Backbone as JSON, one array per atom type, in Angstrom:
{
  "sequence": "GQLTLRPFPQNARRVPRVTDGSVTVDASELIDVDLDSNDLHARRDVKTVTTAQKGSDAKPASPGLFNDRDPIYGQAAEFWYASATKQAHYVGTAEARARVQQQPKAQPSQQAATSDSSSVVAVDIVVANDQDLTAKGSVESVFFLTDDKSATPGTPTRYRVTAETLSYEDAARAATYTGAPVTITSADGETSAQRLVLTLAAEGRALERLDATGDVH",
  "N": [[-11.03, 19.85, -22.52], [-9.88, 19.41, -20.08], [-9.56, 19.94, -16.61], [-8.0, 22.1, -14.4], [-6.92, 22.51, -11.16], [-5.81, 24.8, -8.74], [-4.22, 26.18, -5.8], [-5.15, 29.36, -4.33], [-2.94, 31.98, -5.14], [-2.1, 33.95, -3.23], [-2.06, 33.82, 0.23], [-3.2, 31.18, 0.53], [-5.74, 29.14, 1.66], [-7.11, 26.84, 1.26], [-6.36, 23.77, -0.11], [-6.23, 22.25, -3.4], [-8.77, 19.81, -4.0], [-10.06, 16.69, -5.0], [-12.65, 14.35, -5.49], [-14.13, 11.18, -6.21], [-15.95, 9.79, -4.87], [-15.03, 7.28, -4.07], [-12.31, 7.6, -4.05], [-10.31, 10.1, -2.68], [-8.42, 13.0, -3.26], [-5.87, 15.2, -2.31], [-3.76, 17.98, -2.94], [-0.94, 20.19, -2.85], [0.06, 21.8, -4.89], [-1.1, 21.4, -7.58], [-3.97, 19.91, -9.22], [-4.8, 18.01, -11.95], [-7.53, 17.14, -13.97], [-8.87, 14.89, -16.25], [-11.63, 15.45, -18.07], [-13.03, 13.76, -19.71], [-12.21, 11.1, -19.31], [-11.92, 10.98, -16.57], [-9.48, 10.56, -15.46], [-6.64, 11.38, -13.4], [-4.16, 13.68, -12.25], [-1.86, 14.67, -9.83], [0.16, 16.97, -7.94], [2.78, 17.58, -5.67], [3.07, 17.33, -2.22], [1.04, 15.34, -2.0], [-1.9, 13.77, -0.87], [-3.89, 10.95, -0.34], [-7.02, 9.2, 0.03], [-8.48, 6.14, -0.06], [-11.47, 4.48, -0.15], [-13.34, 1.55, 0.91], [-14.67, -0.57, -1.64], [-16.73, -2.39, -1.63], [-20.07, -3.13, -0.45], [-21.26, -2.71, 2.93], [-22.63, -4.93, 3.72], [-21.65, -7.0, 2.33], [-19.88, -10.1, 2.06], [-16.75, -10.18, 3.53], [-13.75, -10.31, 1.63], [-10.99, -12.65, 1.73], [-8.35, -11.24, 3.44], [-5.48, -9.8, 1.87], [-2.51, -8.28, 1.13], [-3.74, -5.86, 1.61], [-6.94, -5.26, 3.14], [-10.48, -5.35, 2.22], [-12.07, -3.58, 3.58], [-11.2, -1.46, 5.27], [-10.04, 1.98, 5.02], [-7.5, 3.02, 2.63], [-4.57, 4.81, 2.87], [-2.59, 7.25, 1.24], [0.55, 8.82, 0.42], [2.56, 11.12, -1.39], [4.96, 12.7, -3.62], [4.15, 13.1, -6.18], [1.32, 12.05, -8.14], [-0.74, 9.76, -9.91], [-3.9, 8.77, -11.22], [-5.81, 6.31, -12.7], [-8.95, 6.12, -13.84], [-10.56, 4.16, -15.15], [-9.27, 1.69, -14.79], [-8.79, 1.79, -12.13], [-6.25, 2.25, -11.12], [-3.66, 3.34, -9.1], [-0.92, 5.48, -8.9], [1.94, 6.23, -7.21], [4.57, 8.49, -6.64], [7.6, 9.21, -5.15], [10.54, 10.63, -3.64], [14.09, 10.01, -3.19], [14.71, 11.1, -0.76], [12.24, 11.65, 0.38], [10.19, 9.3, 0.44], [7.41, 7.69, -1.24], [4.3, 6.64, 0.29], [2.05, 4.05, 1.18], [-0.6, 3.01, 3.13], [-2.56, 1.07, 5.43], [-4.9, 1.16, 8.0], [-6.9, -0.12, 10.61], [-10.21, 1.18, 11.07], [-10.99, 1.59, 13.7], [-8.7, 2.22, 15.05], [-7.27, 4.64, 14.07], [-5.02, 6.25, 14.53], [-3.1, 4.79, 15.78], [-0.39, 2.48, 16.03], [-1.33, -0.27, 15.87], [-1.11, -3.73, 16.79], [-2.44, -5.55, 14.74], [-3.88, -7.96, 12.5], [-4.75, -6.65, 10.29], [-3.26, -4.47, 9.64], [-1.08, -2.66, 7.53], [1.72, -1.41, 5.69], [3.48, 0.21, 3.06], [6.45, 1.55, 1.9], [8.22, 3.35, -0.52], [10.16, 4.52, -3.36], [8.68, 4.46, -5.7], [5.39, 3.48, -6.21], [2.76, 1.38, -7.21], [-0.63, 0.76, -7.15], [-3.14, -1.51, -7.91], [-6.54, -2.02, -8.43], [-7.0, -1.88, -5.7], [-5.69, -3.97, -4.46], [-3.56, -5.63, -5.81], [-0.07, -4.89, -5.96], [2.85, -3.07, -6.8], [6.19, -2.11, -6.09], [9.12, -0.09, -6.03], [12.53, 0.82, -5.39], [14.23, 1.44, -2.63], [12.51, -0.08, -0.85], [10.31, -0.59, 1.85], [8.38, -2.59, 3.81], [5.77, -3.2, 6.13], [3.89, -5.45, 7.99], [1.28, -7.52, 9.46], [0.96, -10.89, 10.22], [-0.67, -14.02, 10.82], [0.29, -17.13, 12.31], [-0.51, -20.31, 12.27], [0.92, -22.4, 13.29], [2.38, -21.52, 15.33], [3.38, -20.94, 18.8], [1.37, -19.56, 19.98], [-1.34, -19.74, 18.48], [-3.08, -17.83, 16.03], [-2.35, -15.35, 16.99], [-1.23, -12.24, 15.87], [1.82, -11.72, 14.07], [4.43, -9.41, 13.74], [5.95, -8.37, 10.79], [8.76, -7.07, 9.12], [10.02, -5.95, 6.11], [12.73, -5.19, 4.06], [13.8, -4.11, 0.85], [14.66, -3.91, -2.68], [12.75, -4.13, -4.67], [9.24, -4.89, -4.84], [6.6, -7.1, -5.5], [3.28, -7.75, -5.37], [0.8, -10.11, -5.88], [-2.51, -10.58, -5.76], [-4.19, -12.67, -6.62], [-2.53, -14.89, -6.67], [-1.79, -14.84, -4.09], [0.73, -14.04, -3.24], [3.75, -12.44, -2.31], [6.52, -11.05, -3.74], [9.84, -10.3, -3.22], [12.78, -8.56, -4.2], [16.28, -7.76, -4.03], [19.18, -6.09, -2.66], [20.63, -6.91, -0.08], [17.4, -8.67, 0.18], [15.77, -8.28, 3.26], [14.16, -9.76, 5.94], [12.48, -9.32, 8.94], [11.34, -10.48, 12.06], [9.69, -11.46, 15.13], [10.79, -13.94, 15.39], [13.32, -13.8, 14.37], [15.87, -12.95, 11.92], [16.11, -12.95, 8.38], [18.02, -12.94, 5.42], [18.31, -12.54, 1.86], [18.77, -12.86, -1.72], [16.39, -13.03, -3.08], [13.03, -13.21, -2.1], [10.07, -14.88, -1.32], [6.86, -14.6, -0.12], [4.1, -16.49, 0.69], [0.68, -16.4, 1.17], [-1.93, -18.0, 3.07], [-4.88, -19.49, 1.58], [-7.25, -18.83, 2.84], [-8.03, -16.47, 5.36], [-5.41, -14.61, 7.04], [-2.81, -15.82, 7.13], [0.61, -16.86, 7.21], [1.68, -19.02, 4.86], [3.89, -20.06, 3.5], [7.4, -19.51, 3.15], [9.9, -18.64, 0.97], [13.28, -18.4, 0.39], [15.94, -17.4, -1.65], [19.25, -17.4, -3.01], [22.21, -16.52, -1.77], [21.56, -16.91, 1.02], [20.97, -16.05, 4.39]],
  "CA": [[-11.43, 18.64, -21.79], [-9.09, 19.25, -18.86], [-9.79, 20.88, -15.51], [-6.82, 22.25, -13.54], [-7.2, 23.17, -9.88], [-4.64, 25.28, -8.04], [-4.57, 27.03, -4.66], [-5.05, 30.79, -4.58], [-1.52, 32.3, -4.93], [-1.87, 34.71, -2.01], [-2.78, 33.4, 1.44], [-4.03, 30.02, 0.2], [-6.26, 28.46, 2.85], [-7.66, 25.54, 0.89], [-5.62, 23.12, -1.19], [-7.13, 21.56, -4.33], [-9.26, 18.49, -3.61], [-10.95, 16.03, -5.95], [-13.13, 13.04, -5.04], [-15.15, 10.54, -7.03], [-16.76, 8.98, -3.96], [-14.22, 6.19, -3.51], [-10.94, 8.1, -3.91], [-10.18, 11.54, -2.43], [-7.04, 13.42, -3.5], [-5.49, 16.56, -1.97], [-2.4, 18.32, -3.37], [-0.67, 21.59, -2.54], [0.41, 22.59, -6.08], [-2.16, 21.35, -8.6], [-4.61, 18.66, -9.61], [-5.36, 18.01, -13.31], [-8.55, 16.12, -14.17], [-9.36, 14.7, -17.62], [-13.09, 15.42, -17.92], [-13.6, 12.67, -20.52], [-11.88, 9.79, -18.72], [-11.83, 11.13, -15.11], [-8.11, 10.32, -14.99], [-6.23, 12.48, -12.53], [-2.74, 13.87, -11.95], [-1.69, 15.62, -8.73], [1.56, 17.23, -7.7], [3.32, 18.19, -4.46], [2.4, 17.03, -0.94], [-0.21, 14.67, -2.35], [-2.46, 12.85, 0.11], [-5.06, 10.27, -0.88], [-7.78, 8.27, 0.86], [-9.29, 5.23, -0.88], [-12.4, 3.76, 0.71], [-13.72, 0.22, 0.45], [-15.58, -0.56, -2.76], [-17.86, -3.29, -1.41], [-21.04, -2.71, 0.54], [-20.98, -3.2, 4.27], [-23.29, -6.21, 3.93], [-20.98, -8.02, 1.53], [-18.97, -10.95, 2.81], [-15.4, -9.7, 3.29], [-12.81, -11.21, 0.99], [-9.87, -12.98, 2.59], [-7.42, -10.12, 3.26], [-4.14, -10.05, 1.41], [-1.69, -7.19, 1.63], [-4.74, -4.93, 2.14], [-8.28, -5.83, 3.16], [-11.44, -4.59, 1.43], [-12.98, -2.91, 4.48], [-10.66, -0.23, 5.84], [-9.46, 2.91, 4.03], [-6.09, 2.98, 2.31], [-4.05, 6.17, 2.85], [-1.38, 7.39, 0.45], [1.29, 10.08, 0.42], [3.57, 11.12, -2.44], [5.27, 14.0, -4.22], [3.36, 13.16, -7.41], [0.32, 10.97, -8.11], [-1.61, 9.58, -11.08], [-5.0, 7.83, -10.99], [-6.53, 5.91, -13.91], [-10.28, 5.81, -13.35], [-11.11, 2.94, -15.74], [-8.63, 0.5, -14.2], [-8.61, 2.04, -10.69], [-4.83, 2.12, -10.81], [-3.09, 4.5, -8.43], [0.54, 5.48, -9.04], [2.54, 7.18, -6.28], [5.99, 8.69, -6.86], [8.26, 10.05, -4.16], [11.95, 10.88, -3.91], [14.95, 9.23, -2.3], [14.65, 11.72, 0.57], [10.85, 11.58, 0.88], [9.57, 8.23, -0.34], [5.95, 7.56, -1.23], [3.81, 5.71, 1.31], [0.68, 3.55, 1.13], [-0.8, 2.27, 4.38], [-3.93, 0.79, 5.84], [-5.04, 0.99, 9.45], [-8.31, -0.31, 10.95], [-10.92, 2.41, 11.43], [-11.11, 1.72, 15.15], [-7.45, 2.72, 15.59], [-6.66, 5.36, 12.97], [-3.78, 6.95, 14.86], [-2.24, 3.92, 16.58], [0.3, 1.39, 15.34], [-1.85, -1.43, 16.59], [-0.66, -5.03, 16.29], [-3.56, -6.33, 14.24], [-3.58, -8.6, 11.22], [-5.26, -5.81, 9.21], [-2.38, -3.32, 9.48], [-0.08, -2.82, 6.49], [2.26, -0.2, 5.1], [4.55, 0.05, 2.08], [7.16, 2.79, 1.61], [9.15, 3.16, -1.63], [10.23, 5.67, -4.25], [7.63, 4.33, -6.71], [4.4, 2.48, -5.79], [1.56, 1.28, -8.05], [-1.68, -0.09, -6.58], [-4.18, -1.8, -8.89], [-7.76, -2.63, -7.88], [-6.91, -1.85, -4.23], [-5.13, -5.22, -3.95], [-2.24, -5.89, -6.37], [0.82, -3.77, -5.68], [4.27, -3.15, -7.14], [6.96, -1.02, -5.51], [10.55, -0.17, -6.32], [13.34, 1.89, -4.85], [14.28, 1.53, -1.16], [11.22, -0.58, -0.36], [10.16, -1.05, 3.24], [6.98, -2.96, 4.07], [5.47, -3.7, 7.47], [2.56, -6.07, 8.01], [1.06, -8.48, 10.53], [0.39, -12.15, 9.76], [-0.81, -15.05, 11.85], [0.94, -18.4, 12.03], [-1.27, -21.31, 13.03], [1.83, -23.37, 13.88], [3.14, -20.88, 16.4], [3.01, -21.33, 20.16], [0.1, -18.9, 20.28], [-2.04, -19.66, 17.2], [-4.03, -16.74, 15.85], [-1.77, -14.08, 17.41], [-0.5, -11.66, 14.75], [3.25, -11.49, 14.17], [4.84, -8.27, 12.94], [7.05, -8.6, 9.86], [9.29, -5.9, 8.43], [10.85, -6.39, 4.99], [13.38, -4.16, 3.24], [14.19, -4.68, -0.44], [14.68, -2.93, -3.77], [11.47, -4.22, -5.38], [8.17, -5.73, -4.28], [5.46, -7.35, -6.38], [2.27, -8.55, -4.7], [-0.31, -10.54, -6.73], [-3.53, -11.1, -4.85], [-4.72, -13.94, -7.12], [-1.59, -15.93, -6.27], [-1.57, -14.65, -2.65], [2.18, -14.1, -3.09], [4.55, -11.21, -2.34], [7.88, -11.37, -4.17], [10.79, -9.22, -2.96], [14.15, -8.72, -4.68], [17.05, -6.64, -3.53], [20.6, -6.25, -2.44], [19.7, -8.02, -0.29], [16.12, -8.59, 0.88], [15.89, -8.65, 4.68], [12.88, -9.87, 6.63], [12.69, -9.36, 10.38], [10.16, -10.72, 12.89], [10.05, -11.88, 16.48], [11.54, -15.2, 15.28], [14.69, -13.56, 13.94], [16.09, -12.2, 10.69], [16.58, -13.71, 7.23], [18.36, -12.13, 4.26], [18.5, -13.31, 0.64], [18.63, -12.05, -2.92], [14.98, -13.09, -3.49], [12.19, -13.74, -1.03], [8.66, -15.0, -1.7], [5.94, -14.94, 0.97], [2.82, -16.96, 0.18], [-0.35, -16.4, 2.2], [-2.93, -19.05, 2.97], [-6.03, -19.11, 0.76], [-8.23, -18.26, 3.75], [-7.42, -15.8, 6.48], [-4.18, -13.89, 6.75], [-1.74, -16.61, 7.73], [1.75, -17.14, 6.37], [1.71, -20.44, 4.51], [5.2, -20.51, 3.03], [8.45, -18.51, 2.91], [10.98, -19.17, 0.15], [14.41, -17.49, 0.23], [16.94, -17.95, -2.57], [20.37, -16.55, -3.35], [23.01, -15.99, -0.66], [20.62, -16.87, 2.15], [21.52, -16.07, 5.75]],
  "C": [[-10.61, 18.41, -20.54], [-9.4, 20.35, -17.86], [-8.54, 20.9, -14.65], [-7.2, 23.06, -12.31], [-5.89, 23.55, -9.21], [-5.09, 26.07, -6.8], [-4.47, 28.5, -5.05], [-3.62, 31.24, -4.25], [-1.24, 33.03, -3.63], [-2.73, 34.16, -0.86], [-3.73, 32.23, 1.17], [-4.45, 29.29, 1.47], [-6.81, 27.08, 2.53], [-6.84, 24.98, -0.27], [-6.62, 22.48, -2.15], [-7.51, 20.17, -3.81], [-10.21, 17.98, -4.67], [-11.38, 14.69, -5.35], [-14.14, 12.49, -6.03], [-16.04, 9.63, -6.18], [-15.98, 7.86, -3.33], [-12.77, 6.61, -3.29], [-10.98, 9.61, -3.72], [-8.71, 11.92, -2.52], [-6.89, 14.89, -3.11], [-4.06, 16.79, -2.46], [-2.17, 19.8, -3.16], [-0.32, 22.43, -3.75], [-0.69, 22.59, -7.13], [-2.76, 19.96, -8.68], [-5.19, 18.86, -11.01], [-6.34, 16.86, -13.43], [-8.94, 16.08, -15.64], [-10.88, 14.52, -17.53], [-13.76, 14.34, -18.76], [-13.39, 11.32, -19.84], [-11.93, 9.79, -17.2], [-10.46, 10.71, -14.57], [-7.6, 11.57, -14.29], [-4.71, 12.48, -12.35], [-2.61, 14.94, -10.88], [-0.21, 15.77, -8.42], [1.78, 18.0, -6.4], [2.45, 17.95, -3.22], [1.04, 16.36, -1.17], [-0.62, 13.72, -1.23], [-3.73, 12.26, -0.47], [-5.72, 9.4, 0.18], [-8.66, 7.45, -0.08], [-10.16, 4.41, 0.04], [-12.78, 2.43, 0.08], [-14.78, 0.32, -0.65], [-16.84, -1.38, -2.51], [-18.8, -2.73, -0.35], [-20.76, -3.35, 1.89], [-21.62, -4.57, 4.53], [-22.65, -7.33, 3.14], [-20.05, -8.84, 2.42], [-17.54, -10.51, 2.52], [-14.55, -10.75, 2.59], [-11.68, -11.52, 1.96], [-8.79, -11.94, 2.39], [-6.06, -10.58, 2.77], [-3.22, -9.0, 1.99], [-2.57, -6.1, 2.23], [-6.08, -5.66, 2.19], [-9.23, -4.95, 2.36], [-12.45, -3.85, 2.31], [-12.48, -1.53, 4.92], [-10.05, 0.67, 4.78], [-7.97, 2.67, 3.83], [-5.62, 4.42, 2.15], [-2.75, 6.22, 2.06], [-0.77, 8.76, 0.58], [2.36, 10.01, -0.66], [3.87, 12.54, -2.87], [4.45, 14.19, -5.49], [2.49, 11.91, -7.5], [-0.48, 10.96, -9.4], [-2.69, 8.56, -10.72], [-5.72, 7.58, -12.31], [-7.9, 5.39, -13.49], [-10.8, 4.47, -13.88], [-10.56, 1.68, -15.09], [-8.45, 0.61, -12.7], [-7.16, 1.79, -10.27], [-4.3, 3.42, -10.25], [-1.57, 4.4, -8.46], [1.11, 6.6, -8.19], [4.04, 7.28, -6.56], [6.53, 9.63, -5.79], [9.68, 10.36, -4.59], [12.77, 10.02, -2.97], [14.9, 9.78, -0.88], [13.27, 11.62, 1.2], [10.1, 10.56, 0.04], [8.05, 8.29, -0.25], [5.55, 6.52, -0.2], [2.36, 5.34, 1.02], [0.47, 2.71, 2.38], [-2.29, 2.09, 4.65], [-3.94, 0.54, 7.34], [-6.53, 0.82, 9.75], [-8.95, 0.98, 11.43], [-10.96, 2.65, 12.93], [-9.86, 2.32, 15.77], [-6.7, 3.52, 14.54], [-5.32, 5.99, 13.27], [-2.82, 6.08, 15.66], [-1.59, 2.88, 15.69], [-0.09, 0.09, 16.03], [-1.37, -2.73, 15.95], [-1.86, -5.86, 15.89], [-3.2, -6.89, 12.89], [-4.13, -7.8, 10.04], [-4.4, -4.57, 8.99], [-1.32, -3.62, 8.43], [0.45, -1.47, 6.09], [3.37, -0.57, 4.14], [5.13, 1.43, 1.81], [8.17, 2.5, 0.51], [9.2, 4.44, -2.46], [9.08, 5.65, -5.24], [6.68, 3.2, -6.31], [3.21, 2.53, -6.75], [0.6, 0.3, -7.38], [-2.77, -0.26, -7.61], [-5.34, -2.51, -8.21], [-7.71, -2.78, -6.36], [-6.28, -3.1, -3.63], [-3.73, -5.49, -4.47], [-1.36, -4.66, -6.19], [2.22, -4.08, -6.2], [4.97, -1.93, -6.55], [8.42, -1.21, -5.87], [11.27, 1.04, -5.75], [13.25, 1.99, -3.35], [12.96, 1.12, -0.52], [11.31, -0.99, 1.1], [8.69, -1.36, 3.46], [6.86, -3.57, 5.46], [4.06, -4.26, 7.46], [2.5, -7.08, 9.14], [0.39, -9.71, 9.94], [0.26, -13.1, 10.93], [-0.12, -16.31, 11.38], [0.28, -19.47, 12.9], [-0.37, -22.35, 13.69], [2.64, -22.78, 15.03], [2.65, -21.35, 17.77], [1.69, -20.71, 20.57], [-0.67, -18.7, 18.97], [-3.04, -18.5, 17.16], [-3.49, -15.38, 16.28], [-0.96, -13.48, 16.27], [0.99, -11.46, 15.06], [3.63, -10.35, 13.24], [6.05, -8.65, 12.08], [7.46, -7.26, 9.25], [10.25, -6.4, 7.34], [11.43, -5.17, 4.3], [13.92, -4.83, 1.98], [14.32, -3.55, -1.45], [13.38, -2.96, -4.56], [10.51, -5.13, -4.63], [7.08, -5.88, -5.33], [4.49, -8.26, -5.64], [1.12, -8.84, -5.66], [-1.34, -11.22, -5.86], [-4.08, -12.45, -5.3], [-3.83, -15.11, -6.69], [-1.32, -15.9, -4.77], [-0.08, -14.64, -2.35], [2.8, -12.72, -3.21], [5.99, -11.59, -2.65], [8.77, -10.15, -3.98], [12.12, -9.56, -3.62], [14.96, -7.55, -4.16], [18.5, -6.99, -3.32], [20.96, -5.99, -0.99], [18.31, -7.68, 0.24], [16.35, -9.01, 2.33], [14.51, -8.66, 5.3], [13.15, -10.09, 8.11], [11.36, -9.58, 11.09], [10.63, -11.12, 14.27], [10.89, -13.16, 16.46], [12.99, -14.98, 14.89], [14.74, -12.8, 12.63], [16.62, -13.12, 9.61], [16.89, -12.74, 6.11], [18.63, -13.04, 3.07], [18.4, -12.36, -0.55], [17.17, -11.99, -3.39], [14.19, -13.77, -2.4], [10.74, -13.75, -1.5], [7.86, -15.42, -0.47], [4.61, -15.33, 0.35], [1.83, -17.05, 1.34], [-1.3, -17.56, 1.99], [-4.14, -18.55, 2.18], [-7.1, -18.44, 1.6], [-7.53, -17.61, 4.93], [-6.14, -15.09, 6.05], [-3.03, -14.56, 7.48], [-0.62, -16.81, 6.72], [1.82, -18.64, 6.12], [3.12, -20.92, 4.18], [6.13, -19.31, 2.85], [9.57, -19.19, 2.13], [12.04, -18.1, -0.02], [15.45, -18.14, -0.65], [18.02, -16.92, -2.82], [21.05, -15.96, -2.15], [22.16, -15.82, 0.59], [21.38, -16.95, 3.48], [20.35, -16.0, 6.72]]
}
């Protein structure tokens, strides 16, 4: 009940690739597929592309850490995918951390300052249902949020956060960072603390609240 794909040992020109229509996985060493559950395990130089699940005519959900329109790209040394729960697990190393990022289709190769750009880098990253996310180990996240109270309402502001752990729950619209310490940097300045919680507005992608606790500077 298991299919294992490997590159041809001599002069390999094509790496193993598996897709179920919404998730495409490439790996340079192997991909194991459980033929009963469609669960998947990939190893070495893993690259993934996850496409939007909703139809193009559906009303877009209010974007959180990721939106439901643009592809999500992943990189890792090792990768697991649970088909039933649509949970993706990326594992990297201290030298080459795993990465999950989203960039609008119109600008796939540019670091454009849009409110739909996001990236998370860490040793261990788990993405559930394309929205909820947990990360641990040298976490670095970059994203753009709007602030309706700023001098230029609606203009995205770039935030960069470094921490040891990150937990984002889309239902609560909250990203919780812990670390030694957590540091958040934006055009407004820099804040560090032992724990940082960012809460997004219910509609749109605006920062509603920032709570910092523990040795705050």
